N, C-alpha and C positions, 0 to 999 in steps of 0.2 A: 185207066186205073179208078181200084174205085176203092175207096179210101178208108180204113177201120174205124169205126167210130170210138172204140174203146182204148186208142195209142194215146197214149199220154203222152204232152209236151214239156218237158223238163224245162225248156226255157219260158213258158207260160207261167210256171209250179216257182219257177225265181222272181220272176215277175212281179207275181201276186203278193210272196213274201214281203219283197220291197215296198211295196204299194203299201203296205199293212203297217211298215215300219214307218214310212212317211207320215201315216196318220198318228202312231205314235208321238213322231216330233214334233208335229202339229200341234198335239196336246201339251208336251211336255213342253212347247213354248207358251200356250195360255197361262196352263199352272205356273209358271214360273213368274208371269207377270201380272197375274190377280196374286202368288204367296208371296213373291220376293220381291216385286215392284223392279223387277231386273228380266231384261232380253236372256233369250237362254240361246249361245251359239251365235249371240249376233245379229238375231232374229230370221236366222238363214235359211230356218225351216217352216215358215210362216202361211206359204201357200201349198204345205203336205196335204192337205185337204183332196189335191188332186188324184190322189191315192185312190178315195173310193170314188173318182169318175174312173178309173181304172178299174178298178171291181166291177162295176156297174157294165162294162165293156167287153170285161173278160167273162161275166156270168152270160152277157147273152150271144158271146161267141160258143161259152162249152154247154150251153144248153141245144143250140142249135146244130152244133158239131156231134152230139152225144143222142138227141132224139131230132134231129131232123129227117129222119125215114119214120119219123112213128106220125108226122101228121096223115089227117085223113083214116086213122086205123084204130077205131075206140078202142080194139081188145089191148092196145098197148097204154091205155089212159091209166088202169088201177096202179102198176108197178110205174108211171112216172109220177102220179102222184104221192107213190109211198117215197120214193126215193128222193124226190123234193124234200117232203114232209120231216123224213127224218133228217134227212141233211142241215136241216135250219133250226128244229125245236128244241132235240133233248141236251143238246150240249147251253142252248140258249137260255131254256127253262134251269139247270143245271145252275149256271153263273146267277140269274135274276135272283133264283131261292136263298144261294147263298150268300145274296148282298142285301136283300130284303129286312133281315130281320135287325140290320143296325139303324134305318129306318125306324122301327117301333120302339127300339134303344136310345138314338139319339135324334130324334126328329129335325133338329136344327141343321144337321145333312145337307137334308135333301128343299126342295120347293116347299114342305109342310104337308102335301098331301099323300104321300108317296102310301098311306096305309089305309088309305081310300079303298074300301073291296073295289070301285069301279075301275080305277086307276089300274090296281094288280090285273082285275083281269083284262081290261085293253091291251095293259103291256104284257101278259104272258101267253096272250092270244095276238099279239100283234098288229090289232085291229088301229085305225086310223084314230085319232084322238086330239084335241085342243093343244096338248102340249107333249112331247117327246116320252118313250118309256122307261121306265124306274131304270132299266137299265139304257143308258141314254142312245147308243150303238144301235139299237135297235131300231132308230128310224128307218133304215137304211134297208133293215130287214123288212119293211112294212112293204117296203117300192118290190124288193125283189120275188116276196110272196105273189104281187099283184101280179107281177111280169107271168109268174111262175104259171096262175090260175089265167092269162090271156092264151098263153102258147099250149095251155091242154085243151081253150077249147077249137085251138087248131087240130090234136087229136082226137079230142071225140065228137066232134063233125066234121062229117065229108061235106064234099062240093067245094064249089068256089066262093060262095055267096060269104064265106065268115073270111076267108082270105081278102076279098072286096071290101069290107068291112073292116079289118085290122087296118086294111092302106088307107083306106078313110080317117079314122079314129090319128092315126101316124099322123096325117099330113093338118089333120085337123089342131093337131098338139105342136107341131111347128109353127103353124100360122097362131096361135096364143103366144107362142114363148116370145114372139117378136112385137106380138101386139098389146102389152102391155097388162094384159087381163088380169097378172097377181095384184093389182094393185081395189080391183072391185070390188065389194060385198060380197056375191057370189064365191069367189078365190079363196075366201078367208076359210069356208068350212070342209073339215077335214077330208071330208070324200072328194071334194071336187078336187083339193091339191093333189089328193092320189090321183087319181083318174085322169088326169090331166099334167099331171107334170109331166114339165121335161125331161125330167130323167130317164123319160123311155125311148127318150132316140137315142141315148147312149146304150143301153140295151138295143138298140135297132140297129146302130154303128158295129156291135160285136155279132149280130147275125147275117148283117152285110158280110162281115170278115170269113162266116162260116161257109157261106155261101160261095164265096170267091175262093175259097179254099180247096170245096168240094171239086169246082169245075178244074181246078190246077188250069188255071192261066196264067201263073206268075211263074217262070223261070226260076233256079235258085240267084240268078245273079239279079234279076229284077227285085228278088224276093230280100235278098240282101239291100239294095238300096231303098226301098221302099221303108225294112225294117231302121236304118240309120237314118233315114230323113226323120220317121216318127219320131227315134230317140232324142235328135238332134232337138227339134221342135218341142217336145214332150222339157227336154231340158232349159232350152231356153224361157221358155212360159214359167217354171218353174224356179228360175234365176230371179224374175219380176225386175224383166231390163226396161218395162215399158214399151216393149213393141209389138203388146197388144194389148192397148187400154180400151174398153168399153164397159158394159153391163156386165153382172153377173153370170145371165146365160150365154151371151158373148162368149166368155173365158171359159165356164165349162164345156160349151162346143169347141173350143178350139181344141182345150185337155181332151176332151173324146174323140175328137180327129187325130191327135197325136197318136193315142192311145189303138187308134182302130189301125192306123198305121206301121205301129209297133205290134200287135197280137197279131196283125195278118201276114208281115214280114216275117217274124219270128216261127208260127206255123206253118208257112208253103216253105222257108230256109231247111226246118227239119224234117218235115215230111218227102222232101225232094229229093233230100240228101240219101243213097244207099246205104251211106256209114252214120254212124251213131253222129250227131254234130259235133265239133270238134272245141266248141266253148261250153257245152251243157250233157254230159251223161252220167247217167246214176251211179257207175262206177268207178269217178272220177273224182277223188280224194278232195281236189284245190275246190268244186263245188255244190260239195254235198250237205256243208252245213248251208247254204243258199238251197239248196232244195228242202232240207229241212226248214227251214224257215217257213216255204213256201205252203209245205205240209201243216206246220201249227199254223197259219195266217188265221183263218178263221177263228181260232182260240184266241189268238193276242188281240184281235178286233176287237175281240168282246170283255176279256178282263183288263185292257190295258189303261181305261179310263177309271175302273175302281182300285187297281194296283197304284197306279200315277198319285191319285187324290188320298189314299191312306196313309203309303208311304211320305209324300212330300207333309202331311201333316205330323206323324210317328218323328220325321227327322228335327221339323222344326219343333215338336214341345219336349224333347230329349235335347235341344239346343247342339244339337249337330252341325246345323245349316249355317252356324255365325260361326263354327270352326272351318268348313269343311267348302262355303260357298256353295251360292243358290248353281253355278252351272256345273259342279260335278256330282252335289246332288241328285241334279236333274240325268246325269248323266247315271247315275249309279240309280238311279230310278227306272230307266229304259232296259236298264243291267235286266232290274229284276222282273220286269215286264214280259221279256221275252224267256227267260228262264220258267216262269209260272206260266206262261203260253205252254212252253215243250210239257212242262209238267202234265198239265192240265192234259196234252194233245195226245199224250203217250199212252199216259195209267189210266185217263178217262175216256177222250175224246176216240180213241183209233178203236179201242176194246168193243165200246158202245157202239160205234157204227159196224165194226165185223159182225157183233151179234144180233144186231137187227137187219142186215144184209144178208145174215148166213144163217135162220133158226134153224130150230135142231129138225125139224119136218122139210129143208130145204134140200134139195139133189145136186144142186148147183152150188161150186166154192170157186170164190175170187179171190184177185187179188188186196191184202189188207191194205199193201201198199198205196194203192190206190184210189183207195177211198175220200182220201181227202182233198183231192182232185174232180172229183164227182159233182 
């Protein structure tokens, strides 16, 4: 049976939303420590950056699932590149340009070089540099774009040579990840850190999940077991029970493998079922908020940093922090982040994606509700 590459997995959309929320929670923890000198929620979410690992694995899965049939088909390259660039840049530019004036008005808000033309250019173009982009969340988008570019090579070049080259590069990254090369001088180059980042092993785990899904080797029962194995291992690692002490690369690898099992199990579970999943269906009002959170996850990822920072500063300046307490202010800030992201997604991101994917001269019309998962 051939899988429809346009199928949307609601379980993964829910996972995307929860992963974005984890990133918000870990940054709320950081803001609370820096601004209020108090732990947020008992420091429970200090490993929430694992949500980024989940994003990377999920990105690899989505790209390989949606565009796996395009490998070695140069005619598909233009469409692939257009979808990828449109998905990343427009809303990223909107958020970056929205916060940029603040650095001209209040230079002390940042590192002091945010108004530099070179910094603005590298940030807007998402080019590797010695510092993170002005919108700090853009660091992960640089890795996303590099992976998209590598996949584009597989689409645009026929033959097995490029595949062998990619395989050798992947093995090389694995070797470098355990060799300690990041402490060498050459590893300090922004381009070297990008090209040989162990982050791409997480993308490749997602590609492996998409490959296994296509092969349909997992029965529903096995898929359920794989899903819960991934979920339990992810939660155990997230809880910081010291079950996996080791280097940062090793911990990222552990979260990456857990995310791989989660995504593979959820996707196979849904695709094997002749009926909609009993736990995640768009018509099930019980889970609709989580799906909507997944739809707005990219917007949430982009806006949460500026919103958290500005909201906490505002509450402190008007004296509400003393009356409400750091924890309550942090929780309110998180709610404001989610609401801001939903408004941005609903009224700017979704209509913009719709217009870019369906220009007036195009004859095909898609489903706007699926654009956020693309």
